Each structure stands twice: as C-alpha cells, then as structure tokens.
VEXDREN-2710 file (C-alpha; in Angstrom, 1 decimal):
% VEXDREN-2710
k/r/px/py/pz
1/MET/84.9/165.2/91.6
2/ILE/85.1/164.8/95.4
3/ARG/87.6/162.2/96.5
4/TYR/88.6/161.2/100.0
5/PRO/92.4/160.1/100.0
6/ARG/92.6/158.5/103.3
7/ASP/92.6/154.7/103.3
8/MET/90.6/153.3/106.3
9/ARG/90.1/149.8/104.7
10/GLY/93.7/148.5/104.5
11/TYR/93.8/144.7/104.3
12/GLY/90.2/144.4/105.9
13/ALA/89.1/141.5/107.8
14/ASN/91.5/139.0/106.0
15/PRO/95.1/140.3/106.1
16/PRO/97.5/138.2/104.1
17/ASP/99.7/135.6/105.5
18/ALA/103.0/137.2/105.9
19/ASP/104.7/133.9/105.1
20/TRP/107.9/135.1/106.8
21/PRO/111.1/133.1/105.9
22/GLY/111.5/129.9/107.7
23/GLY/107.8/129.8/108.8
24/ALA/108.6/132.6/111.4
25/ARG/105.5/133.5/113.4
26/ILE/106.6/137.1/113.8
27/ALA/109.2/139.6/112.3
28/ILE/110.8/142.0/114.6
29/SER/112.4/145.1/113.3
30/MET/114.7/146.9/115.9
31/VAL/115.0/150.5/114.7
32/LEU/117.6/152.9/116.2
33/ASN/117.1/156.6/115.3
34/TYR/120.4/158.4/114.9
35/GLU/119.6/162.1/115.3
36/GLU/122.4/163.5/117.4
37/GLY/124.0/166.3/115.6
38/GLY/121.1/166.9/113.2
39/GLU/118.7/168.3/115.8
40/ASN/117.6/172.1/116.1
41/ASN/120.7/174.1/117.0
42/VAL/121.8/177.7/116.2
43/LEU/125.0/176.1/115.3
44/HIS/123.2/174.2/112.5
45/GLY/121.8/177.5/111.1
46/ASP/118.5/176.9/113.1
47/ALA/116.4/179.7/114.7
48/ALA/116.3/178.0/118.1
49/SER/117.4/175.1/120.2
50/GLU/115.8/171.6/120.2
51/ALA/112.9/170.9/122.5
52/PHE/111.8/167.4/121.4
53/LEU/112.5/163.9/122.8
54/SER/114.8/164.6/125.8
55/ASP/114.8/164.1/129.6
56/ILE/114.3/167.7/130.3
57/ALA/110.8/168.0/131.6
58/GLY/108.7/170.8/129.9
59/ALA/111.6/171.6/127.5
60/ALA/111.0/174.5/125.2
61/MET/112.9/176.0/122.3
62/TRP/115.2/178.9/123.1
63/PRO/115.1/181.3/120.3
64/GLY/118.5/182.4/119.1
65/GLN/120.4/180.7/121.8
66/ARG/122.2/177.5/122.5
67/HIS/120.5/175.2/125.2
68/TRP/123.6/173.8/126.9
69/ASN/121.7/171.1/128.8
70/MET/119.6/169.9/125.7
71/GLU/122.9/169.8/123.7
72/SER/124.5/167.6/126.3
73/ILE/121.7/165.2/126.5
74/TYR/121.9/164.7/122.7
75/GLU/125.7/164.3/123.0
76/TYR/125.1/161.6/125.6
77/GLY/123.3/159.6/123.0
78/ALA/126.3/159.9/120.7
79/ARG/129.1/159.5/123.1
80/ALA/127.6/156.8/125.3
81/GLY/124.1/155.5/124.5
82/PHE/124.9/154.5/120.9
83/TRP/127.9/152.4/122.1
84/ARG/126.0/150.6/124.8
85/LEU/123.4/149.7/122.2
86/HIS/126.1/148.9/119.7
87/ARG/127.5/146.4/122.1
88/LEU/124.1/144.8/123.1
89/PHE/123.0/144.3/119.5
90/THR/126.3/143.0/118.1
91/SER/126.6/140.7/121.2
92/LEU/123.3/139.1/120.4
93/ASN/123.8/139.2/116.6
94/ILE/120.6/141.2/116.1
95/PRO/120.3/143.1/112.9
96/VAL/119.5/146.9/113.2
97/THR/117.9/149.4/110.9
98/ILE/119.4/152.9/111.5
99/TYR/117.2/156.0/110.9
100/GLY/120.1/158.1/110.0
101/VAL/119.6/162.0/109.9
102/ALA/122.0/162.9/107.0
103/THR/123.7/165.8/108.8
104/ALA/123.9/163.8/112.1
105/LEU/125.7/161.0/110.4
106/ALA/128.1/163.5/108.6
107/ARG/129.0/164.8/112.3
108/ASN/129.5/161.4/113.7
109/PRO/132.0/159.4/111.5
110/GLU/133.1/156.8/113.9
111/GLN/129.6/155.7/114.7
112/VAL/128.8/155.5/111.0
113/ALA/131.9/153.2/110.6
114/ALA/130.7/151.0/113.6
115/MET/127.2/150.9/112.0
116/LYS/128.8/149.5/108.7
117/SER/131.0/147.1/110.4
118/ALA/128.1/145.6/112.2
119/ARG/126.4/145.4/108.7
120/TRP/123.4/147.4/109.9
121/GLU/121.0/148.8/107.4
122/ILE/121.5/152.6/107.3
123/ALA/118.3/154.3/106.0
124/SER/117.7/158.0/105.6
125/HIS/115.9/160.0/108.5
126/GLY/116.0/163.2/106.5
127/LEU/118.5/166.0/106.1
128/LYS/117.9/167.5/109.5
129/TRP/116.0/166.4/112.7
130/VAL/113.4/169.4/112.4
131/GLU/109.6/169.8/111.8
132/HIS/108.4/169.6/108.2
133/LYS/104.8/170.4/108.8
134/ASP/105.0/174.0/107.7
135/MET/107.8/173.5/105.1
136/PRO/106.9/174.6/101.7
137/GLU/106.6/171.5/99.3
138/ASP/109.4/172.9/97.1
139/GLU/111.8/173.2/100.1
140/GLU/111.0/169.8/101.5
141/ARG/111.6/168.4/97.9
142/ARG/115.0/170.1/97.9
143/GLN/115.8/168.8/101.4
144/ILE/114.9/165.2/100.4
145/ALA/117.3/165.4/97.5
146/GLU/119.9/166.9/99.6
147/ALA/119.5/164.1/102.2
148/ILE/120.0/161.4/99.7
149/ARG/123.0/163.3/98.3
150/LEU/124.8/163.8/101.7
151/HIS/123.8/160.4/103.0
152/THR/125.5/158.7/99.9
153/GLU/128.6/160.9/100.3
154/VAL/129.0/160.1/104.1
155/VAL/128.0/156.4/104.1
156/GLY/129.2/155.3/100.7
157/ALA/125.9/154.1/99.5
158/PRO/122.5/155.7/98.8
159/PRO/119.6/155.1/101.3
160/ARG/117.1/152.4/100.4
161/GLY/114.6/153.3/103.0
162/TRP/113.2/156.4/104.3
163/TYR/111.6/157.8/107.5
164/THR/111.2/161.5/108.2
165/GLY/109.3/161.3/111.5
166/ARG/108.6/165.0/112.0
167/CYS/106.9/164.8/108.5
168/SER/104.5/167.0/106.5
169/VAL/101.3/165.9/104.7
170/ASN/103.5/165.9/101.6
171/THR/106.3/163.6/103.0
172/VAL/105.2/160.3/101.7
173/ARG/104.3/161.6/98.2
174/LEU/107.6/163.4/97.9
175/THR/109.9/160.6/98.9
176/ALA/107.8/158.1/96.7
177/GLU/108.2/160.4/93.8
178/THR/111.9/160.2/93.9
179/GLY/111.6/156.4/92.9
180/ALA/114.7/155.9/95.2
181/PHE/113.4/153.8/98.0
182/ASP/112.5/150.2/98.5
183/TRP/110.4/151.1/101.5
184/ILE/109.0/154.2/103.3
185/SER/108.0/154.3/106.9
186/ASP/106.1/157.6/107.4
187/THR/102.9/155.9/108.5
188/TYR/101.7/154.1/111.6
189/ASP/98.5/152.6/110.1
190/ASP/99.1/148.7/110.0
191/ASP/100.9/145.7/111.3
192/LEU/102.1/144.7/108.0
193/PRO/103.8/146.1/105.0
194/TYR/101.6/147.3/102.2
195/TRP/101.7/148.9/98.7
196/ARG/100.6/152.3/98.0
197/ARG/99.9/153.7/94.6
198/ILE/101.7/157.2/94.3
199/ALA/102.5/159.0/91.2
200/GLY/101.8/156.0/88.9
201/ARG/103.9/153.7/90.7
202/ASP/103.8/151.2/93.6
203/GLN/105.5/152.2/96.6
204/LEU/106.1/149.8/99.4
205/VAL/105.1/151.2/102.9
206/ILE/106.3/149.6/106.1
207/PRO/104.6/151.2/108.8
208/TYR/106.4/152.4/112.0
209/THR/105.4/152.8/115.5
210/LEU/105.3/155.6/118.1
211/GLU/104.0/153.4/121.1
212/ALA/106.4/150.5/121.1
213/ASN/108.9/153.2/121.2
214/ASP/111.2/154.4/123.8
215/MET/110.1/158.1/123.0
216/ARG/107.5/157.4/125.6
217/PHE/110.2/157.9/128.3
218/ALA/110.3/161.5/127.2
219/THR/106.5/162.2/127.0
220/ALA/103.6/162.1/129.3
221/PRO/102.1/159.8/130.0
222/GLY/105.0/157.6/129.3
223/TYR/107.4/155.0/130.8
224/ILE/109.3/156.0/133.8
225/GLU/111.3/152.8/134.1
226/GLY/112.8/150.0/132.0
227/GLU/110.4/147.5/133.4
228/GLN/107.5/149.4/131.9
229/PHE/109.2/149.4/128.6
230/PHE/110.0/145.5/128.9
231/THR/106.2/145.0/130.0
232/TYR/104.8/146.7/126.9
233/LEU/107.1/145.1/124.5
234/LYS/106.3/141.6/126.1
235/ASP/102.6/142.2/125.9
236/THR/102.7/143.4/122.2
237/PHE/105.0/140.5/121.4
238/ASP/102.8/137.9/123.0
239/THR/99.8/139.3/121.1
240/LEU/101.4/139.3/117.7
241/TYR/103.1/135.8/118.4
242/ALA/99.8/134.4/119.2
243/GLU/98.3/135.8/116.0
244/GLY/101.2/134.3/114.2
245/LEU/100.5/130.9/115.8
246/ALA/96.9/131.2/114.4
247/GLY/98.2/131.7/110.8
248/GLN/98.3/135.5/110.8
249/ALA/101.8/136.4/111.1
250/LYS/102.6/140.1/111.6
251/MET/105.5/142.7/112.0
252/PHE/106.5/144.3/115.2
253/SER/108.5/147.4/114.9
254/VAL/110.5/148.8/118.0
255/GLY/111.7/152.4/117.9
256/LEU/114.7/153.4/119.9
257/HIS/117.0/156.6/120.5
258/ASN/120.5/156.6/121.7
259/ARG/119.9/159.3/124.2
260/LEU/116.9/157.6/125.7
261/ILE/117.0/153.8/125.8
262/GLY/120.9/154.2/125.7
263/ARG/120.7/155.2/129.4
264/PRO/121.7/152.4/131.9
265/GLY/118.2/152.4/133.9
266/LYS/116.3/152.2/130.6
267/VAL/118.4/149.7/128.5
268/ALA/117.9/147.0/131.0
269/GLY/114.3/146.7/130.0
270/LEU/115.2/146.5/126.4
271/LYS/117.8/143.8/127.2
272/ARG/115.1/141.8/129.1
273/PHE/112.8/142.0/126.1
274/LEU/115.5/140.8/123.5
275/ASP/116.3/137.9/125.9
276/TYR/112.5/137.1/126.1
277/ALA/111.9/137.2/122.3
278/ARG/114.9/135.2/121.6
279/GLY/113.6/132.5/123.8
280/HIS/110.9/131.7/121.5
281/GLU/111.0/129.7/118.4
282/GLY/109.9/131.2/114.9
283/VAL/111.0/134.7/115.7
284/TRP/112.6/136.6/112.8
285/PHE/114.9/139.6/113.8
286/ALA/115.1/141.5/110.4
287/THR/116.1/144.9/109.0
288/ARG/113.5/146.7/107.3
289/GLY/115.3/146.3/104.0
290/GLN/115.1/142.5/104.5
291/ILE/111.4/142.8/105.2
292/ALA/110.9/145.0/102.2
293/ALA/112.8/142.4/99.9
294/HIS/110.7/139.4/101.4
295/TRP/107.4/141.3/100.8
296/ALA/108.3/142.4/97.3
297/ALA/109.0/138.8/96.5
298/THR/106.0/137.2/98.2
299/HIS/103.5/139.8/98.1
300/PRO/104.1/141.8/94.9
301/PRO/101.7/144.8/94.1
302/VAL/98.4/143.6/92.3
303/SER/97.4/146.1/89.5
304/PHE/93.9/146.8/89.2
305/GLU/91.7/149.8/88.0
306/ARG/90.5/151.5/91.1
307/PRO/86.9/152.9/90.9
308/SER/88.0/156.0/93.0
309/GLU/90.6/157.1/90.3
310/MET/88.5/156.5/87.2
311/ASP/87.0/159.4/85.2
312/ARG/83.1/159.4/85.0
313/ALA/82.9/157.8/81.5
314/THR/85.1/154.9/82.5
315/PHE/83.3/154.6/85.8
316/VAL/79.9/154.5/84.3
317/THR/80.7/152.3/81.6
318/ARG/82.4/149.8/84.2
319/TYR/79.7/150.0/86.6
320/GLY/76.3/151.2/85.1
321/SER/75.2/147.6/84.5
322/ILE/75.7/146.4/88.1
323/PHE/72.0/147.5/88.9
324/GLU/70.1/146.1/85.7
325/HIS/69.7/148.6/83.0
326/SER/70.2/151.6/85.5
327/PRO/73.4/153.5/84.7
328/TRP/71.9/156.4/86.4
329/ILE/73.0/154.8/89.8
330/ALA/76.7/154.7/88.7
331/GLU/76.2/158.4/87.6
332/ARG/75.0/159.5/90.9
333/ALA/77.6/157.4/92.9
334/PHE/80.4/159.0/90.9
335/ASP/79.6/162.2/92.7
336/LEU/80.1/160.8/96.1
337/GLU/83.1/161.2/98.4
338/LEU/84.8/158.1/96.9
339/GLY/88.1/157.0/98.0
340/PRO/90.3/153.9/98.7
341/ALA/87.6/152.5/100.9
342/HIS/85.4/152.2/97.7
343/ASP/88.0/150.3/95.7
344/SER/86.6/146.9/96.7
345/ALA/83.5/145.0/96.0
346/ILE/82.1/145.9/99.5
347/GLY/83.1/149.6/99.4
348/LEU/81.8/150.3/95.8
349/HIS/78.5/148.2/96.5
350/ASN/78.0/150.5/99.5
351/ALA/78.3/153.7/97.2
352/LEU/75.9/152.2/94.6
353/ALA/73.4/150.9/96.9
354/ARG/73.3/154.3/98.7
355/MET/72.1/155.9/95.4
356/PHE/69.6/153.1/94.9
357/ARG/68.1/153.4/98.4
358/SER/68.0/157.1/98.3
359/ALA/66.2/157.0/94.8
360/SER/62.4/157.7/94.7
361/PRO/60.0/154.8/95.0
362/ASP/59.2/155.4/91.2
363/GLU/62.9/155.1/90.3
364/ARG/63.5/151.8/92.4
365/MET/60.3/150.4/90.9
366/GLY/61.9/151.1/87.5
367/VAL/64.9/149.0/88.6
368/LEU/62.9/146.2/89.6
369/ARG/60.8/146.1/86.4
370/ASP/64.0/146.3/84.4
371/HIS/65.0/142.9/85.7
372/PRO/64.1/140.0/83.4
373/ASP/61.7/137.0/84.2
374/LEU/63.7/133.9/85.5
375/ALA/63.8/131.4/82.7
376/GLY/61.4/133.6/80.7
377/LYS/61.0/134.7/77.1
378/LEU/64.1/136.9/77.1
379/ALA/66.2/134.0/78.2
380/GLN/64.9/131.9/75.6
381/ALA/65.4/134.5/73.0
382/LYS/68.9/134.9/74.3
383/ARG/68.4/138.5/74.8
384/LEU/69.4/138.9/78.5
385/THR/72.5/141.0/79.6
386/ALA/75.7/139.2/80.0
387/GLU/75.4/139.2/83.8
388/SER/71.8/137.8/83.7
389/THR/72.8/135.1/81.2
390/SER/75.7/134.0/83.5
391/GLU/73.7/134.3/86.6
392/GLN/70.6/132.3/85.5
393/ALA/73.0/129.6/84.0
394/SER/74.7/129.2/87.4
395/ALA/71.6/128.0/88.8
396/GLY/70.8/125.8/85.8
397/LEU/67.9/127.8/84.5
398/ASP/69.1/127.6/81.0
399/ALA/68.6/123.8/81.2
400/LEU/65.1/123.3/82.5
401/THR/62.8/120.2/81.9
402/ASP/59.5/120.7/80.5
403/ASP/57.9/120.4/83.8
404/GLU/60.2/122.9/85.4
405/ARG/59.7/125.4/82.6
406/ALA/56.1/125.2/82.9
407/ALA/56.3/125.7/86.6
408/PHE/58.6/128.8/86.1
409/THR/56.0/130.3/83.5
410/ARG/53.2/129.8/85.9
411/LEU/55.0/131.3/88.8
412/ASN/56.2/134.3/86.7
413/ASP/52.8/135.1/85.5
414/THR/51.1/134.9/88.9
415/TYR/53.9/137.0/90.5
416/THR/54.1/139.7/87.9
417/ALA/50.3/140.0/88.0
418/ARG/50.3/140.4/91.7
419/PHE/53.1/142.9/92.1
420/GLY/53.8/144.6/89.0
421/PHE/57.5/143.5/88.5
422/PRO/59.3/140.4/87.8
423/PHE/60.2/138.0/90.6
424/ILE/64.0/138.8/91.6
425/ILE/66.3/136.7/93.6
426/ALA/70.1/136.4/93.7
427/VAL/70.0/133.2/91.9
428/ARG/73.7/132.4/92.6
429/ASP/72.7/131.9/96.2
430/HIS/70.3/129.1/95.3
431/ASP/69.6/126.0/93.3
432/LYS/66.5/125.5/91.1
433/ALA/64.6/123.8/94.0
434/GLY/65.4/126.7/96.3
435/ILE/64.3/129.2/93.9
436/LEU/61.1/127.6/93.3
437/ARG/60.5/127.3/97.0
438/ALA/61.3/131.1/97.4
439/PHE/59.0/131.9/94.6
440/GLU/55.9/130.0/96.2
441/THR/56.8/131.7/99.6
442/ARG/57.1/135.1/98.3
443/ILE/53.9/135.2/96.3
444/ALA/52.1/135.2/99.6
445/ASN/53.7/138.5/100.7
446/SER/52.0/141.9/100.8
447/PRO/53.1/144.3/98.2
448/GLU/55.0/146.5/100.6
449/GLN/56.9/143.4/102.0
450/GLU/57.6/142.2/98.4
451/PHE/58.9/145.5/97.3
452/THR/61.4/145.7/100.3
453/THR/62.4/142.1/99.6
454/ALA/62.9/142.5/95.8
455/CYS/65.0/145.7/96.7
456/ALA/67.3/143.7/99.0
457/GLN/67.7/141.0/96.2
458/VAL/68.7/143.6/93.8
459/GLU/71.2/144.9/96.1
460/ARG/72.5/141.3/96.7
461/ILE/72.7/140.6/92.8
462/ALA/74.9/144.0/92.6
463/TYR/77.3/142.9/95.3
464/LEU/77.8/139.4/93.7
465/ARG/78.5/141.2/90.2
466/LEU/80.9/143.5/91.9
467/LYS/82.9/140.5/93.6
468/ASP/83.5/139.3/90.1
469/GLN/85.4/142.7/89.2
470/LEU/86.9/144.0/92.4
471/PRO/89.0/142.7/95.4
END
C-alpha cells in the first residue's frame, strides 16, 4: 500500500469562518521565543558553540570552544532585550505566548517570575535550543519527556503548548503521542488552526511563522532596520484584516526573540506595528492557548473514515459502487499513491476517475453498459442499485405520467440501438424536461462523440455520489 503523508489540501477553497470572540476580524498571536541559556554551548555539554540567529554575520560553530561574542549576544537577550519587551507588552496589556526552552527557563528564574506575574502563557520550546533533524527517535522522545518534566519543575505547571522549531520529521508525531498538549505549532502551513489525526487521536495544530518573524534580522535576505519589520507586519495585517472584513477571519502569528527585536533600533518597528494594529476595531490579541480553547469549542474535530487510511476490503466495499457495478475501479485506485488529498469527494473522485480514464475502451464500454435505462424495466421492477434508485427519484423519474413513460421508452430504445449502451446522464443536475431535451439532442451525436459524452457523465455521477459520503 503506497500512501503519501503530506497534506496539500488543507481547508481548500472554502476555509471555515474562524468566528473569533466578539466578532474579531483577526486574531494576533505574539510569540516570544526564550532560548537564552538553552543554546549550543560547551558549558551545556554540547560539542560546539551556537551559530544560529544572532547579529554575527556568517557565524559558525566552534567545536570544543566557547564563543564569547555569541554568548554575550544571547546574554543581551536575557539581560536587556527581555525586559524591554516585557515593559512594552505589559504597558499595552497585550498577552504573550512564551516559547520557553526548558533549560533556558531553568537558568533564568527572574524572567520566569516576570512572565508568570504578567500572566503570559509559557509553552515548551523543547529541552535545548539545538537541531533535532539527526536525533534518533528514541532520544528525541526522551528529550520531550525531560522537557515536560523540567518545565513543570521550573514553572510550577506543565506546558500545554509545544514548539520545537529546529525539529525533525518525527517531532509533531512524538509530541502529539504524549497526549499532553492542547496545541502544537511545528508547522507553517496555514493561516488557521486545524486538527491533525495522529496516533488515533485528534491533535490541534496552530501553525507558526518564519516570515513575520524577527529572525529575518539575522538572515539574508532579511530586515536591516525596524521600519522594514513594521512594513512587513503592517502589510500582512492589512491583508488578513481585509479578509476578515470579507468574512474569512484568519490568525496572524508574529515571532520574536529577545536578542533580536529586543535591540533598541529594532524594537521601534515592533512598537509601531502594535500601535497600528491596536488602532483598528475587531482585533483580538490572544495567547495561543486562548486561540486553542476557542478553536476546540467552536470548531471541534469532525470524525469520519478517511479513504487513505482504509484497508483494501473496506475501501472497495465503500467505493466499489461509485462507478456502477464496477468495483475493479476502486480496486485499482486503492493501489495509487493515496493521501490526505484523497480524503475528500474531489480528491477521491480524481483517483477513481484516473482508473476509469486509463482503462481500455472495452472496459469503459462495460461500465457504460452496466448503467440502467432511465425509467426503464429495471426501475419498474425495483431492481436498481440504491444509488440509481435515489438518483432517478431525485429527478421525478419514479413518478412519470403515461405519456412521459412512453417518451422515455421510445428514446431509450432508439438510443441503445444506435450506440450500444444506455443513455447516461447525471440526473441530479436536471429535471425531467431537461433530461428529455438532452436525450433528443445527444441521439444526433456520432458514436465517438457520444462515447466521450457518456463517459463524462459517468464521472459526474461518481462525483455526486462521493459528495454524499465525503467532505
């Protein structure tokens, strides 16, 4: 069984209305990453110094050595940057979510006390601020457990949210498997929270950002002055706010770091943005925990059987009749590279239709011939499939007058004699009069034209049947 795990579908063309509290048009999540004291350092038992997210151009790790300049930049974040940001946010009464590296929190007790006094949400940012991409799964699982333990010990309460950042392909699964978190943020794939099915349970994911993020002050290309940061945040806000006014309210995450945005020349841009956003009505500044609680209450997970997770027997039983009397189409579709994109009516229809289109002409002709006449003898004898019975009834074909029945019989006989298969049309798209008009028109087609038209109608019927079963 070949399965593709990535989810390219998301909410699709019609995302849900976030329905933020108070009718807010945008939810803004201000996130402050607290990493100072948790970064790579030989003092912490690491093999080399830190090289990530600082103002040192072209920084590289120094194996086996302390990097004094790098350490002092991180220390600025704890000694000065944090307190500048603490004064800013508390003066404006704006809630903040802390992504706290557990070992960093343990080395910064006064800052933790200030976070708690401000009633900020303190989520986990992992045990250490290090790369996880090459970390063995068992070791990452151990570090997640230790991060929860140490965080609880230092903060006085366990973390209810998680963001690793420098994560591995296993991180989201491993953190979800703990069952400990109301939300996880190690994705960047949406403007809204969403539920992800992991290890038999629904885990809420609140996507984060790497672009509305002051880390761009430490990368190239990136921001070089506070005004650029303000402009980018303002443009993002304006776009999302306009979408909210149009009835599609979204979430806006802003990522911050003490040692970066905490510098005087950079924080000015952040201050301008906060003043700008606060000058609008319908703006909800919220912690990620508040967003998670709202989403769980307003948009709880919807359970349904996902085609990409079914075994073969279940898949064929469920979808073998979508194409009339042709379970072989479902059999072949099961062996495709199915994934989350196929757990919708549109997605699964594409997979089934591919198998129908790639079948031989004789096989497709067999599908056409397996369809019943409209209002024909099988319908009168009540021997149609359940799907066909419902579809014909939807167009009133189960309640014909004598004249209508005679017209359908005449047209059925003429059409079948000419083309060798019954007249096929997605009856749910038409009424009786429209069906009869299509009958009269299509009888004049060439055999090649009508074969193509009938196949297209078979696909349309299959799609309408799938819409009855899937999102």
